[in-house]
N, C-alpha and C positions, 0 to 999 in steps of 0.2 A: 737549662734548668732555671725555673723560676722559684724565688723564695720570697715569702711574705715578710717584709721587714717592718710592718706597722706595729708600733709600741709593743715589743715583746714583753711577756710576763715571765717571771722566774718562780717556778712552782717547787716547793720543798717537799720531799717525800721522806718520812721517817720510816725506815725499814725494820725498826725494832719490833720483833714478834710477829711481823707480817709474813704471809705465805708468799713465796717467791713468784709463782705464776700470776697471782692476783695482783701483786705489786707491779710486775712487768707489763701487764695489760694497761694499767692506769698510766704508767709512764709512756707507753707507746702511744696512747691516745693524745697525751699532751704534746709529744714530740711531732706527731703527724698533723696536729691541728684539728682533729675530728671534734673536739669539744667547742670549737668556734662556730659562730653563726655564719660566717662567710667562708666556710670550708670549701675548698675546691681540690679534687684529687690530683690535678696536675700542678698545684702550687704547694710548696712545702710550708709547714707551720713555722711560726716565729718564736714560739715559747721555748724556754729553757727548762730542763728538769734537773734538780739538784737532789741527790739521794744522800742521806746521812744515816749512820749506824749500819753500814753494810755487813758488819761482822755479826749482827744479831738477826739476820733474816733466817727463815726456817722453811722446811718442806713438810708437807703433811704425810702422815702415815710412816711407813718404813722406807720412804724414798731417800732419806738422808744417808742411809747405809747402802742402798742399792743403786742409786743413780751414779752413772759413770759418764764422764766427758771424754770424747775421743778427738784427736787431731792427727793429721797425716803430713809428713814432711814432703811427700811427692816421690820419695825414693822407695824402692822395693823393701818391704819390711819396716817402713818408717812410721808405723802407727804407734802413738803413745796414748795411754789412757791414764786418767786420774779420777778418783772417786770424789763425790761432793764434799765429804768430810775433809779430805786432804786439800782440796782446792780452796775451801772456805778458810782453812788455816794458813795456807800459802798466800793467797790473794783473794780476799772476799769481794773486791770490786769486780773482778773477772766474772764471777758468778752472775751478778746482776747484769753486767754488760752483755754476756752471751744470751741471757734470757730475753732482754729487751731487743737485741739485734735479731733474734729469731722471730719476734712478733711484728717486725716492721717489714714492708715489702722490699724485695731485693732489687733496688734500682738507685739512681743518683739521689733521689730525695731521701732515701733512708740513710745513705752515707753522710749527707749533710745533717740529718737529724741526729745521728750518733755523735756529731761534733758538738751538739748542743746539750749533751748529757754529761753531767759531772757527778761522780760517785766518791764519797768520802767514808772512811772506815769508822770515824766517830762523829760527834756532833759539831766539831770545829770545821767550818768551811769559809771560803774566801768571798762568798756572795752575800754576806750579812746585810749590806746596805741596799742590795737590789731586790731581795725577796719581797714578794707582794702578797702571796697567798699560800696557805697550807693545803695539803691534800686532804680530802674527805673520803673516808671509806663509804662505799655504797652500802645500802641496807642489807643486801644479800651477804656481803662480806662480814658485816657486824653480826648477823645471825649465825653465820658459820663459826665465827670466833667464839660466840657464846656457847654454841653446841660442843665445840672441842674442849672447852674448859670444864 
């Protein structure tokens, strides 16, 4: 497994009021290195993603009430389910982590990329001196947010 370690950047994503899926795709792009000029699919990205305000992420439409997360213990009858509303109250970082994990390829590079993802429930984070740039919503996301308001 190769990993590009040339001058990593620390990108801060503010999840306040953002739609979960759109935020997860932007985070996945940063972690996989697809925004870099020297992108190679067999070499992992070097950038870190720091997400703040994970408690304030949202879903569009009625998905906040209807979305259910499932996990299985491996034993017969070992399926447990939890709704989005309950999971966001219990551990809001898990919601973003599962969304980003689902958008990355299932291989060694994605497991290394998930180690470079840090999620915080509020604005306080340990990477204050490392942060180099803020996230920018694409124009399509900005139009969608204006339409929903």
